[in-house]
ROFIGU-366699 format. One line per field, with one value per residue (C-alpha): x, y, z; residue in three letters. Coordinates in Angstrom, 3 decimals. Example, Ala and Ser with C-alpha at 12.3 -4.5 7.8 and 13.67 -1.06 7.14 Angstrom:
<sites>
c1 <- [12.300, 13.670];
c2 <- [-4.500, -1.060];
c3 <- [7.800, 7.140];
residuo <- [ALA, SER];
</sites>
This chain:
<sites>
c1 <- [-0.110, 2.693, 4.406, 1.565, 0.858, 4.363, 4.251, 0.967, 2.793, 5.701, 3.089, 1.366, 4.127, 6.984, 10.496, 11.659, 8.524, 8.856, 12.401, 11.187, 8.503, 10.957, 13.484, 10.927, 9.568, 12.980, 13.593, 10.408, 11.112, 14.714, 13.606, 10.962, 13.332, 15.801, 13.363, 12.474, 15.859, 16.875, 14.169, 15.207, 19.165, 18.252, 15.916, 18.901, 20.229, 17.595, 18.289, 21.053, 18.812, 15.801, 17.950, 19.325, 15.895, 14.660, 17.598, 17.147, 13.247, 14.158, 16.935, 14.705, 11.808, 14.070, 15.657, 12.415, 11.227, 14.422, 14.390, 11.966, 9.252, 6.811, 3.095, 0.880, 1.635, 5.340, 5.783, 8.221, 7.010, 8.289, 6.618, 5.598, 7.132, 3.790, 3.586, 7.221, 6.812, 3.596, 5.414, 8.438, 6.320, 4.363, 7.571, 9.957, 7.006, 6.924, 3.359, 3.526, 0.537, 1.580, -0.780, 1.631, 0.575, 2.260, 4.356, 8.101, 10.897, 14.095, 15.839, 12.874, 12.921, 16.652, 16.128, 13.570, 15.486, 18.157, 15.656, 14.313, 17.684, 18.332, 15.148, 15.593, 19.126, 17.412, 14.808, 17.177, 19.384, 16.527, 14.685, 18.257, 18.939, 15.408, 15.741, 19.338, 17.665, 14.865, 17.409, 19.501, 19.328, 19.511, 16.601, 14.421, 15.518, 14.174, 10.933, 10.660, 11.244, 8.581, 6.425, 6.716, 6.559, 3.004, 2.046, 3.034, 1.380, -1.978, -1.839, -4.664, -4.634, -1.808, 1.271, 4.416, 7.810, 10.212, 13.804, 15.037, 13.197, 15.324, 13.754, 12.683, 11.047, 9.120, 7.877, 6.801, 5.289, 3.057, 2.001, 1.028, -0.882, -2.774, -3.814, -4.886, -2.149, -0.410, 3.163, 6.095, 9.505, 12.646, 15.524, 18.923, 18.528, 16.487, 16.025, 13.897, 12.001, 10.956, 10.242, 7.824, 6.056, 5.435, 4.405, 0.577, -0.234, -4.109, -2.875, -0.495, 2.712, 5.210, 8.640, 11.872, 15.214, 17.694, 20.293, 18.439, 21.115, 19.668, 17.280, 16.030, 15.070, 13.206, 11.433, 10.276, 9.222, 6.785, 8.843, 7.393, 3.788, 1.317, 0.060, 3.306, 2.610, 5.826, 9.591, 11.097, 14.638, 15.641, 18.563, 21.593, 23.735, 23.475, 25.294, 22.110, 19.635, 21.428, 21.025, 17.301, 16.852, 18.381, 16.803, 13.558, 14.371, 15.309, 12.736, 9.995, 10.403, 6.524, 6.897, 7.691, 11.046, 11.816, 15.270, 17.276, 20.407, 22.771, 25.715, 25.339, 27.384, 25.188, 22.282, 23.522, 24.121, 20.548, 19.401, 21.026, 18.261, 15.179, 13.774, 13.715, 12.806, 15.519, 15.396, 18.436, 17.443, 20.733, 19.432, 15.876, 16.670, 18.579, 15.705, 13.326, 15.327, 15.470, 11.719, 11.327, 13.457, 11.555, 7.902, 7.423, 3.792, 4.774, 7.161, 4.508, 1.774, 4.365, 5.453, 1.934, 0.625, 3.890, 2.945, -0.085, -3.617, -4.146, -0.980, -1.150, -0.279, 3.260, 4.514, 5.624, 9.075, 10.666, 14.248, 16.067, 16.428, 19.302, 22.478, 25.392, 24.978, 27.377, 27.506, 29.262, 30.459, 31.454, 30.496, 27.788, 24.954, 27.181, 28.234, 24.385, 23.355, 26.286, 25.362, 21.799, 22.153, 24.613, 22.221, 19.763, 22.276, 23.103, 26.801, 27.965, 30.911, 31.669, 33.572, 35.076, 36.048, 37.195, 40.937, 42.105, 45.535, 43.992, 47.230, 45.827, 43.871, 42.555, 40.121, 40.029, 39.078, 35.600, 34.604, 35.406, 37.300, 39.238, 38.952, 37.258, 33.837, 33.298, 36.171, 34.281, 37.298, 36.590, 32.901, 33.846, 36.255, 33.392, 31.591, 28.734, 27.710, 26.492, 25.401, 21.614, 21.616, 23.406, 23.370, 25.190, 25.362, 28.129, 27.470, 27.663, 24.595, 26.694, 28.729, 25.474, 23.929, 27.025, 27.547, 23.846, 24.226, 27.415, 26.063, 22.831, 25.260, 27.124, 24.004, 20.608, 18.816, 20.160, 18.096, 19.426, 19.139, 20.688, 21.019, 19.690, 21.433, 20.098, 16.297, 17.311, 18.453, 15.215, 14.082, 17.253, 16.874, 13.039, 14.118, 16.479, 13.794, 15.369, 14.183, 14.805, 15.550, 16.847, 15.991, 17.100, 14.627, 11.740, 12.504, 12.850, 9.730, 7.664, 8.720, 8.338, 4.682, 3.810, 4.867, 3.105, -0.246, -1.409, 0.620, -1.713, -0.214, 3.240, 2.424, 1.056, 3.874, 6.522, 4.516, 4.673, 8.241, 7.081, 4.138, 4.537, 3.728, 0.682, -0.840, 0.520, -0.981, -4.501, -4.560, -3.496, -6.135, -8.864, -7.433, -7.671, -11.275, -12.661, -10.704, -9.169, -5.514, -5.253, -5.130, -7.826, -8.352, -6.572, -8.307, -8.785, -11.695, -11.794, -14.661, -14.973, -18.084, -17.220, -16.219, -18.746, -21.567, -24.288, -22.226, -21.037, -24.049, -23.467, -19.642, -20.452, -22.179, -18.851, -20.629, -19.686, -18.404, -16.161, -18.167, -21.421, -19.753, -18.769, -22.042, -23.470, -26.087, -28.012, -28.169, -26.768, -26.382, -23.646, -20.176, -18.787, -15.749, -13.395, -10.505, -9.808, -5.717, -5.275, -7.141, -5.228, -6.511, -4.332, -0.860, -1.972, -2.351, -4.340, -3.153, -5.812, -8.457, -11.114, -14.700, -15.350, -13.214, -14.907, -14.609, -14.646, -14.951, -12.180, -10.648, -8.859, -9.162, -7.078, -9.105, -8.267, -11.174, -13.391, -13.984, -17.908, -17.238, -15.596, -18.659, -21.050, -18.968, -18.767, -22.710, -23.110, -21.034, -22.871, -26.671, -28.644, -31.040, -28.440, -26.876, -30.236, -30.911, -27.331, -27.446, -30.828, -32.412, -35.339, -35.350, -36.079, -37.168, -34.009, -36.015, -37.584, -41.099, -41.489, -40.275, -43.227, -45.388, -44.605, -46.630, -44.150, -41.622, -43.988, -44.872];
c2 <- [0.127, 2.279, 1.532, 2.279, 5.641, 6.634, 5.881, 7.948, 10.746, 10.790, 10.616, 13.693, 15.851, 16.659, 15.641, 19.435, 20.153, 17.377, 18.449, 21.962, 20.767, 18.307, 21.378, 23.729, 21.233, 20.440, 24.059, 24.943, 22.203, 23.453, 26.939, 26.085, 23.937, 26.388, 29.148, 26.754, 25.752, 29.419, 29.869, 26.935, 27.704, 31.199, 29.625, 27.593, 30.762, 30.471, 26.852, 28.022, 30.781, 28.479, 25.546, 27.875, 29.010, 25.390, 24.710, 27.570, 26.359, 22.649, 23.428, 26.098, 23.579, 20.616, 22.784, 24.033, 20.139, 19.263, 21.904, 20.899, 23.159, 23.473, 22.818, 24.857, 22.411, 22.721, 18.992, 18.901, 18.541, 18.751, 20.172, 18.022, 18.550, 20.221, 22.521, 23.415, 24.111, 26.033, 28.392, 28.795, 29.500, 32.352, 33.561, 33.417, 35.087, 37.848, 37.264, 36.753, 35.158, 34.520, 31.242, 28.679, 25.582, 26.783, 29.822, 29.138, 28.621, 30.503, 27.839, 27.913, 31.937, 31.810, 29.385, 31.462, 34.388, 32.750, 31.432, 35.110, 36.329, 33.418, 33.497, 37.304, 36.463, 33.609, 35.695, 38.689, 36.188, 34.778, 38.328, 39.766, 36.934, 36.988, 40.825, 40.427, 37.458, 40.151, 42.581, 39.981, 40.785, 37.102, 36.210, 39.265, 38.083, 34.558, 36.011, 38.193, 35.363, 33.279, 36.201, 36.647, 33.025, 33.102, 36.026, 34.961, 31.539, 33.037, 34.918, 33.583, 36.177, 36.340, 38.529, 39.551, 38.890, 42.120, 41.456, 44.671, 47.804, 50.816, 53.767, 51.431, 49.105, 51.422, 53.227, 49.634, 48.823, 51.873, 51.399, 47.981, 48.892, 51.416, 48.595, 46.546, 43.705, 42.345, 41.945, 40.805, 42.528, 40.967, 43.416, 43.016, 46.267, 46.423, 50.108, 49.581, 46.820, 49.069, 51.932, 49.249, 48.857, 52.633, 53.234, 53.861, 50.799, 49.644, 46.243, 44.669, 43.910, 41.469, 42.266, 40.171, 41.289, 38.980, 38.352, 37.967, 35.614, 32.785, 30.956, 30.000, 33.827, 33.581, 30.683, 32.482, 35.366, 33.332, 31.900, 28.486, 29.778, 28.538, 32.437, 33.853, 35.144, 36.749, 37.447, 40.918, 41.610, 45.130, 45.054, 47.328, 44.452, 42.723, 39.507, 39.552, 40.035, 36.972, 34.789, 35.675, 35.006, 31.858, 30.393, 31.389, 29.474, 26.359, 26.313, 27.863, 27.854, 28.808, 31.947, 35.120, 37.075, 40.740, 41.847, 44.987, 44.787, 47.506, 45.292, 43.402, 40.293, 39.882, 40.056, 37.255, 35.070, 35.773, 34.740, 31.357, 30.528, 30.504, 33.762, 36.419, 40.119, 42.505, 46.052, 48.207, 51.720, 53.330, 51.531, 52.341, 56.048, 55.939, 54.301, 56.836, 59.689, 58.034, 57.718, 61.382, 62.320, 60.531, 60.831, 62.996, 62.269, 58.598, 59.327, 61.436, 58.786, 56.076, 58.120, 58.703, 55.121, 53.965, 56.353, 54.554, 55.625, 59.099, 60.321, 63.807, 64.179, 65.212, 67.911, 66.988, 67.599, 68.545, 67.459, 68.953, 66.331, 68.120, 69.681, 69.071, 67.240, 67.346, 64.524, 64.707, 61.450, 58.413, 55.565, 53.075, 55.594, 58.166, 55.086, 54.295, 57.665, 58.519, 54.982, 56.199, 59.598, 58.595, 55.841, 58.798, 60.324, 63.179, 64.755, 63.924, 65.215, 63.454, 64.961, 62.041, 63.119, 59.608, 60.125, 60.011, 61.071, 64.691, 64.651, 63.249, 65.773, 65.723, 64.910, 60.991, 59.881, 58.978, 62.482, 61.907, 64.892, 63.397, 66.201, 67.935, 68.561, 71.175, 73.253, 76.283, 76.189, 72.573, 73.135, 76.201, 73.822, 71.579, 74.401, 74.191, 77.617, 76.400, 72.869, 72.007, 69.465, 68.807, 65.689, 65.625, 61.505, 61.423, 59.363, 62.551, 64.587, 67.941, 67.551, 67.043, 70.174, 72.222, 71.180, 72.161, 75.294, 76.109, 74.773, 77.043, 80.119, 79.350, 78.620, 79.356, 77.849, 74.461, 71.468, 70.017, 66.627, 65.128, 61.808, 62.085, 59.508, 60.213, 60.555, 63.262, 65.806, 65.680, 69.098, 70.488, 68.786, 69.936, 73.603, 73.258, 72.691, 70.188, 69.246, 65.412, 63.792, 60.212, 58.780, 55.256, 54.242, 55.520, 54.037, 50.512, 50.949, 52.222, 49.560, 46.714, 48.109, 48.268, 44.413, 43.560, 45.603, 43.607, 41.865, 43.841, 47.338, 45.918, 44.655, 47.948, 49.890, 47.730, 48.471, 52.276, 52.709, 51.412, 53.944, 57.120, 60.511, 61.127, 58.013, 58.727, 61.965, 60.702, 58.094, 60.739, 63.086, 60.397, 59.855, 63.565, 64.164, 61.236, 61.090, 64.750, 64.928, 62.750, 58.979, 57.167, 53.411, 50.865, 47.214, 44.288, 42.708, 38.959, 38.018, 34.393, 32.609, 32.996, 36.701, 37.854, 35.260, 37.905, 38.583, 35.394, 34.876, 38.450, 37.761, 34.353, 36.443, 38.138, 41.474, 42.769, 46.461, 47.503, 50.807, 49.131, 47.386, 50.650, 52.332, 53.375, 51.282, 54.039, 56.046, 53.959, 57.211, 58.427, 56.439, 55.079, 56.893, 54.396, 54.158, 50.681, 50.656, 47.212, 44.117, 40.765, 37.865, 34.933, 36.137, 39.065, 42.297, 45.499, 48.704, 51.482, 49.995, 52.148, 51.753, 49.778, 46.880, 43.575, 41.533, 37.765, 35.452, 35.031, 38.469, 40.439, 44.249, 46.638, 49.989, 53.191, 55.476, 55.919, 53.310, 53.779, 52.695, 49.834, 48.759, 49.705, 47.592, 44.744, 44.577, 44.482, 41.690, 39.865, 40.767, 39.848, 42.757, 45.472, 43.956, 43.771, 47.557, 48.483, 46.767, 47.512, 50.314, 47.858, 47.618, 43.914, 43.119, 41.220, 38.668, 35.632, 36.152, 39.724, 39.022, 36.412, 39.046, 41.872, 41.897, 43.926, 41.354, 38.304, 40.328];
c3 <- [-0.039, 1.131, -2.443, -4.395, -2.521, -3.119, -6.717, -6.872, -5.355, -7.737, -10.590, -9.480, -8.399, -10.364, -9.129, -8.750, -6.980, -4.677, -3.801, -3.125, -0.783, 1.239, 1.319, 2.644, 4.984, 6.672, 6.604, 8.507, 11.129, 11.527, 11.962, 14.736, 16.348, 16.667, 18.005, 20.745, 21.529, 21.730, 24.521, 26.422, 26.151, 27.718, 30.097, 31.616, 32.946, 35.515, 36.705, 39.313, 41.023, 41.224, 42.471, 45.441, 46.011, 46.583, 48.724, 50.924, 51.402, 52.056, 54.591, 56.318, 56.346, 57.831, 60.511, 61.746, 61.985, 63.962, 66.459, 69.373, 70.497, 73.475, 73.738, 76.143, 78.673, 78.516, 76.815, 73.957, 70.690, 66.940, 63.932, 61.076, 57.588, 56.355, 59.252, 58.855, 55.205, 55.781, 58.218, 56.081, 53.022, 54.458, 56.275, 53.401, 50.781, 53.294, 54.050, 57.915, 58.332, 62.245, 62.383, 64.415, 66.353, 69.616, 70.679, 69.145, 71.617, 71.657, 69.342, 66.904, 66.893, 66.260, 63.465, 61.884, 61.849, 60.064, 57.450, 56.955, 56.037, 53.810, 51.805, 51.390, 49.684, 47.643, 46.375, 45.616, 43.575, 41.697, 41.003, 40.106, 37.531, 36.085, 35.512, 34.051, 31.610, 30.600, 29.481, 27.667, 23.924, 23.001, 24.942, 23.731, 20.085, 20.892, 22.316, 19.265, 16.991, 18.680, 18.431, 14.730, 13.961, 15.479, 13.817, 10.525, 11.128, 11.650, 8.346, 5.888, 3.116, 0.543, 1.552, 0.161, 1.977, 1.909, 2.674, 3.658, 5.044, 4.165, 2.259, -0.703, 1.428, 3.210, 0.284, -1.016, 2.339, 2.288, -1.404, -0.656, 2.515, 0.497, -1.791, 1.278, 0.713, 3.679, 3.920, 5.922, 6.947, 7.402, 8.250, 10.115, 11.668, 15.058, 14.767, 11.432, 12.976, 15.897, 13.500, 11.654, 14.815, 15.098, 11.453, 11.009, 8.871, 8.256, 9.380, 11.630, 9.836, 11.342, 11.464, 12.095, 12.884, 11.363, 8.286, 4.890, 3.968, 6.562, 5.028, 8.366, 9.019, 5.570, 6.770, 9.937, 7.972, 5.836, 2.818, 3.325, 4.344, 1.859, 1.534, 0.655, -2.677, -3.745, -2.411, -2.772, -2.088, -1.509, 1.127, 0.174, 0.132, -3.257, -2.003, 0.406, -2.278, -4.314, -1.201, -0.918, -4.894, -4.595, -1.348, -2.880, -6.155, -4.566, -1.695, -3.434, -7.125, -7.628, -5.934, -8.340, -6.924, -7.493, -6.522, -6.428, -8.095, -9.681, -10.845, -14.013, -12.809, -9.765, -12.195, -14.019, -11.350, -9.981, -13.386, -12.891, -10.451, -12.516, -13.935, -11.315, -11.981, -11.446, -11.016, -11.503, -10.605, -12.585, -15.705, -15.331, -15.031, -18.419, -20.034, -18.347, -19.902, -23.169, -23.182, -22.184, -25.005, -27.666, -26.062, -23.258, -22.836, -22.414, -19.790, -17.952, -18.075, -16.819, -14.009, -13.158, -13.291, -11.458, -8.335, -7.904, -6.940, -5.304, -6.989, -8.984, -12.572, -12.880, -14.954, -18.527, -19.086, -22.324, -22.352, -25.447, -28.180, -29.900, -28.753, -26.421, -23.036, -20.216, -17.621, -14.580, -12.630, -14.327, -12.161, -13.259, -13.649, -15.506, -17.881, -18.159, -19.009, -21.401, -23.137, -23.298, -24.585, -27.328, -28.193, -29.014, -31.229, -28.722, -28.330, -24.810, -23.013, -19.284, -16.598, -14.710, -11.180, -10.299, -10.763, -7.369, -8.218, -9.208, -11.914, -14.566, -16.531, -20.355, -23.016, -23.791, -27.258, -25.826, -25.127, -21.334, -19.329, -16.424, -13.884, -10.844, -12.019, -9.426, -10.735, -12.552, -15.192, -15.959, -16.750, -18.820, -20.642, -21.568, -23.189, -20.864, -21.696, -25.140, -23.963, -23.600, -20.901, -17.552, -15.521, -12.140, -11.313, -8.551, -5.412, -3.343, -2.557, -1.788, -4.864, -7.121, -5.694, -5.854, -9.415, -10.462, -8.930, -10.790, -14.180, -13.958, -13.132, -16.404, -18.355, -17.087, -19.830, -19.112, -18.808, -15.241, -13.741, -10.583, -8.564, -5.117, -2.724, 0.898, 1.671, 4.155, 1.478, -0.529, 0.846, -0.872, -4.165, -4.272, -3.562, -6.641, -8.804, -11.116, -14.597, -13.801, -10.523, -9.818, -6.532, -6.635, -3.808, -5.354, -8.922, -7.299, -5.136, -7.945, -10.553, -7.753, -7.094, -10.594, -10.995, -7.648, -7.938, -11.166, -13.712, -16.445, -15.292, -15.552, -19.041, -20.063, -18.668, -20.543, -23.859, -23.398, -24.816, -28.090, -28.415, -29.851, -28.055, -29.802, -28.551, -25.011, -25.007, -26.109, -23.316, -20.834, -22.307, -21.645, -18.224, -17.263, -18.908, -16.867, -13.624, -13.211, -12.388, -9.453, -10.183, -8.835, -8.632, -10.931, -10.987, -13.126, -14.559, -15.817, -18.336, -17.001, -16.158, -12.369, -12.406, -15.180, -15.413, -16.577, -19.692, -21.077, -23.780, -24.927, -25.288, -27.196, -30.059, -31.078, -30.985, -27.510, -27.836, -24.997, -25.381, -24.574, -21.386, -19.967, -19.881, -16.487, -14.822, -13.520, -16.897, -19.856, -22.042, -19.886, -19.752, -16.786, -15.106, -16.407, -19.101, -20.337, -20.351, -21.536, -22.671, -22.675, -24.695, -24.189, -25.028, -26.792, -25.243, -26.908, -25.169, -24.530, -27.030, -28.340, -27.432, -30.782, -29.556, -29.624, -26.487, -25.819, -23.084, -20.950, -21.730, -18.798, -18.590, -16.848, -16.185, -14.461, -12.742, -10.086, -7.353, -7.864, -11.476, -10.459, -7.994, -11.057, -13.543, -11.063, -10.379, -14.322, -14.594, -12.081, -12.163, -15.349, -14.765, -14.626, -17.718, -19.708, -19.146, -20.050, -23.334, -24.501, -22.034, -20.728, -17.029, -16.115, -12.446, -10.882, -9.156, -10.955, -9.399, -10.560, -14.082, -14.303, -12.838, -14.970, -18.020, -20.103, -19.664, -20.624, -24.075];
residuo <- [MET, THR, THR, ARG, LEU, ARG, ALA, LEU, TRP, ARG, ASP, LEU, VAL, PRO, ARG, GLU, GLU, ARG, ARG, GLY, ARG, ARG, ALA, ALA, MET, ARG, LEU, SER, ALA, ALA, SER, THR, ALA, ARG, SER, ALA, GLU, SER, ILE, PHE, GLN, VAL, LEU, ARG, ARG, MET, ARG, THR, PRO, LEU, ILE, ALA, LEU, ILE, ALA, VAL, PHE, ALA, VAL, SER, THR, LEU, GLY, LEU, THR, LEU, ILE, PRO, GLY, GLN, ASP, THR, THR, GLY, ALA, PRO, VAL, ARG, MET, SER, PHE, PHE, ASP, ALA, PHE, TYR, VAL, ILE, SER, TYR, THR, ALA, THR, THR, ILE, GLY, PHE, GLY, GLU, ILE, PRO, TYR, PRO, PHE, THR, TYR, GLY, GLN, ARG, LEU, TRP, VAL, THR, VAL, THR, ILE, TYR, LEU, SER, VAL, ILE, GLY, TRP, ALA, TYR, ALA, ILE, GLY, SER, LEU, LEU, ALA, LEU, LEU, ARG, ASP, ARG, ALA, PHE, ARG, ALA, ALA, LEU, ALA, ARG, GLN, HIS, VAL, THR, ARG, LYS, VAL, ALA, ARG, LEU, ARG, GLU, PRO, PHE, VAL, LEU, ILE, ALA, GLY, TYR, GLY, ARG, THR, GLY, GLU, LEU, LEU, GLY, ARG, SER, LEU, ASP, ALA, LEU, GLY, ARG, ARG, PHE, VAL, VAL, LEU, ASP, HIS, SER, PRO, GLU, ARG, ILE, ASP, ASP, LEU, GLU, LEU, ASP, ALA, TYR, ALA, ALA, ASP, VAL, PRO, GLY, LEU, THR, GLY, ASP, ALA, ARG, ASP, PRO, GLY, ASN, LEU, ALA, VAL, ALA, GLY, LEU, ASP, HIS, PRO, SER, CYS, ALA, ALA, VAL, VAL, ALA, LEU, THR, ASP, ASP, GLU, GLU, ALA, ASN, LEU, ALA, VAL, VAL, MET, ALA, ALA, ALA, LEU, LEU, ARG, PRO, ASP, LEU, PRO, VAL, ILE, ALA, ARG, VAL, THR, SER, PRO, VAL, ILE, ALA, ASP, ARG, MET, ARG, ALA, PHE, GLY, ASP, PRO, SER, THR, VAL, ASN, PRO, LEU, ASP, ARG, PHE, GLY, ASP, HIS, LEU, ARG, LEU, ALA, LEU, ARG, ALA, PRO, ALA, ALA, TYR, GLN, LEU, GLN, THR, TRP, LEU, GLU, ALA, GLY, PRO, GLY, ALA, GLU, LEU, PRO, ASP, ARG, GLY, SER, PRO, PRO, ARG, ASP, GLY, HIS, TRP, VAL, VAL, VAL, GLY, TYR, GLY, ARG, LEU, GLY, ARG, GLU, LEU, THR, ARG, ASP, LEU, ARG, ALA, GLU, GLY, LEU, GLN, VAL, THR, VAL, VAL, ASP, PRO, GLY, ALA, ASP, ASP, GLY, ASP, VAL, GLU, GLY, THR, GLY, ASP, ASP, GLY, ARG, VAL, VAL, ALA, ASP, GLY, SER, ASP, PRO, ALA, VAL, LEU, ALA, ASP, VAL, ASP, LEU, GLU, HIS, ALA, VAL, GLY, PHE, LEU, ALA, GLY, THR, ASP, ASN, ASP, THR, THR, ASN, LEU, SER, LEU, VAL, ALA, ALA, ALA, ARG, ARG, ILE, ASN, PRO, ALA, LEU, PHE, VAL, GLY, ALA, ARG, GLN, ASN, ALA, ALA, ALA, ASN, ALA, PRO, LEU, PHE, THR, ALA, MET, GLU, LEU, ASP, ALA, LEU, LEU, VAL, PRO, ALA, GLU, VAL, ILE, ALA, HIS, GLU, VAL, TYR, ALA, GLN, LEU, SER, THR, PRO, LEU, LEU, TRP, ARG, PHE, LEU, ARG, ASP, LEU, PRO, THR, ARG, ASP, ASP, ALA, TRP, ALA, ARG, ASP, VAL, LEU, GLY, ARG, LEU, VAL, GLY, LEU, CYS, GLY, THR, ARG, LEU, GLN, THR, LEU, TRP, LYS, VAL, ARG, LEU, THR, PRO, ASP, ALA, ALA, PRO, ALA, VAL, GLN, ASP, TRP, LEU, ALA, THR, GLY, GLN, ALA, ARG, LEU, GLY, ASP, LEU, LEU, ARG, ASN, PRO, GLU, ASP, ARG, ASP, VAL, ALA, LEU, HIS, ALA, VAL, PRO, LEU, LEU, VAL, LEU, ARG, GLY, ASP, THR, ALA, THR, ALA, ALA, PRO, ASP, GLU, ASP, PHE, LEU, LEU, ALA, PRO, GLY, ASP, GLU, LEU, LEU, LEU, ALA, GLY, TRP, SER, ALA, ALA, GLU, ARG, ALA, LEU, THR, THR, MET, LEU, GLU, VAL, ASP, ALA, VAL, HIS, GLU, TYR, VAL, LEU, THR, GLY, ARG, ARG, VAL, PRO, SER, SER, TRP, ILE, TRP, ARG, LYS, LEU, THR, PRO, ALA, HIS, ARG, ASP];
</sites>
């Protein structure tokens, strides 16, 4: 019987999945055992104080039974063990009940006096050890681990495991919380986990202090939990992000993984473990700049949608498409920007302040000037006065701000962009009123949010760079006309029998127009405040379809609009009477009895 069950198990579950499940089970068991073991190891520190306290009670009780007393007639009597333990108990616990069978003799009073001092010393030793234990970091960490384990185990809705709660993790957490999505945080910093407890989230957020490279910590944070829907690696250590990707790929190959990375080498090592989604903020900023150069409206639409519901429509930038650009800084960002600008056919001069010796100065064949960019003479030498664009991309905020100020003094008409490295300097960069600003944490958080909120939004955003500016302006005009300049709700609709039972017959006719679907159930002559952004049919996606687009069963729609429009559309997809009115203008009673009793319907 066992052999048959084993064979059936092998037939039903592929080998890789079986291996992943076994590894996840072993990891879960090892993590739970380690948490319990930590508690017991720390509790061993209370063993000696407890033994000392028990010894004090035992010796005191025994002594009181051996010392003779006297009854009311003067006859010698000895206390039983129970009576002696009773007297020692209320004496050593400072209750002082005072009930004794007979008045004590001098010998008994002397022993009780000794007992009182012994018990005080014993209690002081035990309480002091307990207080030291409560202040012990290992004990508190073990308790916190047990607490997080219980909170994660009680999660029943899908949640996202975020490894790394720096600025990027915080931005992503707030976006997920606004969507009503649960998440669990793993970070090595106790201060960040403490801040997590103080943040005003709608739902309780379990947070664990620990190294994300430890698979046991990932298991405690919910990697092996059946409700874990995705893993996001956002630590500032790329080796740690690689370890998270590796653990997720080996233990939960079914989970989507998104990782922050800036090194192409690390990105290639991550791709060796399946197909994780990697986000390189430096590369993305270059892509965004190219999109802004080719299609400013498309870049404006992308930025607005990535910011999520509630975001105001950003200003439409207009970076110059012709002329000379100057880039200061030739690290990873400088190389990416230089490559992207030259790919757009622009002339670029790079000022590289990276030469530590300071003696190497000159212009290379690749248009790179090795010099200190903060020197006004250097900016004058690169002909900044006649340039059209200037980008400060060093890893020092003070340097970038001073470079921007110096560049504007030389050429006030410049298109100016800069990189902001520290969140604390955000007010300074805002006051500079830059034309383009790179904040790596925001770029990563927005892209991860777009991927996690709904796959259809991510697919729409990936399609945007292939569109021209006129198309993007049209979509923006429709969105602003219906929803205003504040982005409302983004939601997905599936035209399946389960999610849209009322429209299945209509869809099967092949004449189901998208414009007819988006009519207001209260007044069919009025359109819903919703704009279709994408229709997915199988592997074919249609971006921003018009109202004559013919829908089919099984289509998936991504819409942007008012929450009231979402509720109205959901009602129409589920209620036959509402759908009947929207399509034909005829109001039909919703219940079967009223439909039978209504003459018009029978006719």
